[in-house]
C-alpha positions in Angstrom: 0.0 0.0 0.0 1.1 3.5 -0.7 1.1 4.9 2.8 0.6 4.3 6.4 -2.7 6.1 5.9 -4.0 3.5 3.6 -2.9 0.7 5.9 -4.9 2.2 8.7 -8.0 2.4 6.7 -8.2 -1.4 6.8 -9.0 -1.1 10.5 -12.2 0.8 10.0 -14.9 0.0 12.6 -18.4 1.5 13.0 -18.7 4.8 14.7 -20.4 5.2 18.1 -24.2 5.0 17.8 -25.7 8.4 16.8 -22.4 10.4 16.7 -21.0 11.8 13.5 -17.2 11.9 12.9 -17.4 15.7 13.5 -18.9 15.0 16.9 -16.4 12.3 17.8 -13.6 14.7 16.9 -14.9 17.1 19.5 -16.6 19.4 17.0 -14.8 22.5 15.9 -13.1 23.1 19.3 -11.8 19.5 19.4 -10.6 19.6 15.8 -8.7 22.8 16.5 -7.1 21.2 19.5 -6.1 18.1 17.5 -4.6 20.3 14.7 -2.7 22.4 17.3 -1.3 19.2 18.8 -0.3 17.9 15.4 1.4 21.1 14.4 3.2 21.2 17.8 4.6 17.7 17.1 5.6 18.7 13.5 7.5 21.6 15.0 9.7 19.2 16.8 10.2 16.8 13.9 13.4 17.5 12.0 12.1 15.2 9.1 9.4 17.7 8.1 9.6 20.9 10.1 11.5 22.6 7.2 8.3 22.5 5.1 6.8 25.0 7.6 9.7 27.5 7.6 8.5 31.0 7.0 4.8 30.2 7.1 2.2 31.9 9.3 1.5 28.9 11.6 -1.6 30.5 13.0 -3.0 30.8 9.5 -2.0 27.2 8.7 -3.7 26.1 12.0 -6.9 28.0 11.1 -7.0 26.6 7.5 -6.4 23.0 8.5 -9.0 23.3 11.2 -11.6 24.6 8.7 -10.7 22.0 6.1 -11.0 19.1 8.6 -14.2 20.5 9.9 -15.6 20.8 6.4 -14.3 17.4 5.3 -16.1 15.6 8.2 -19.4 17.3 7.6 -19.1 20.0 10.3 -20.6 23.5 9.8 -17.4 25.0 8.4 -16.6 25.9 4.8 -13.0 25.6 3.7 -12.3 28.3 1.1 -8.5 28.1 1.0 -6.2 27.0 -1.7 -6.4 23.5 -3.2 -3.9 21.0 -1.8 -2.1 21.0 -5.1 -1.7 24.8 -5.2 -0.7 25.1 -1.5 1.9 22.3 -1.8 3.3 23.2 -5.2 7.0 23.3 -5.2 7.4 22.1 -1.7 8.8 18.7 -2.7 6.7 16.8 -0.2 7.8 13.1 -0.3 6.0 10.0 0.6 8.0 9.8 3.8 7.1 13.4 4.6 3.4 12.7 4.1 3.6 9.6 6.4 5.4 11.7 9.1 2.6 14.2 9.1 0.0 11.4 9.3 1.9 9.9 12.2 1.6 13.2 14.0 -2.1 13.5 13.2 -2.8 10.0 14.6 -0.8 10.8 17.7 -2.7 14.0 18.2 -6.0 12.2 17.8 -4.9 9.5 20.3 -3.9 12.2 22.8 -7.4 13.7 22.5 -8.9 10.2 22.9 -10.6 10.2 19.5 -12.1 6.7 18.9 -10.2 4.6 16.4 -13.3 4.4 14.1 -13.5 8.2 14.0 -9.8 8.4 13.4 -10.1 6.0 10.4 -13.1 7.9 9.0 -11.1 11.1 9.1 -8.1 9.5 7.5 -10.3 8.1 4.8 -11.8 11.5 4.1 -8.3 13.0 3.8 -6.7 10.2 1.8 -7.7 11.6 -1.7 -5.5 14.6 -0.9 -2.4 12.4 -1.1 -2.0 12.7 -4.9 -2.2 16.5 -4.7 0.4 16.9 -1.9 3.1 14.3 -2.6 5.4 15.3 -5.4 7.8 12.4 -6.0 
């Protein structure tokens, strides 16, 4: 399989009765906290932190939060750049992508997101892989 992301999708289990992925992620506040934790972890990861040099991390946090909220059916509308445009020329590799996914999973685990909801989010984000990775 192409990535750790796709391997994890094989573990999909049903969501808790009556709760959407958006709710299980903690709604917009929970998503914001997960994204903040993920970005904090990225900041300490020498494998990929260079991709964030010179960026407005507050803006990145806001945009990823909106995008995740939108992708999982929350009341947000992501109006930012496409993943292809925002990652153009960055040289993101397969390994870089996997490192970010590792940090996203760790952030969700820290915030006690159920595995089924984690997998649903990863499945929703998986189509972005082709627009982000440039190898």
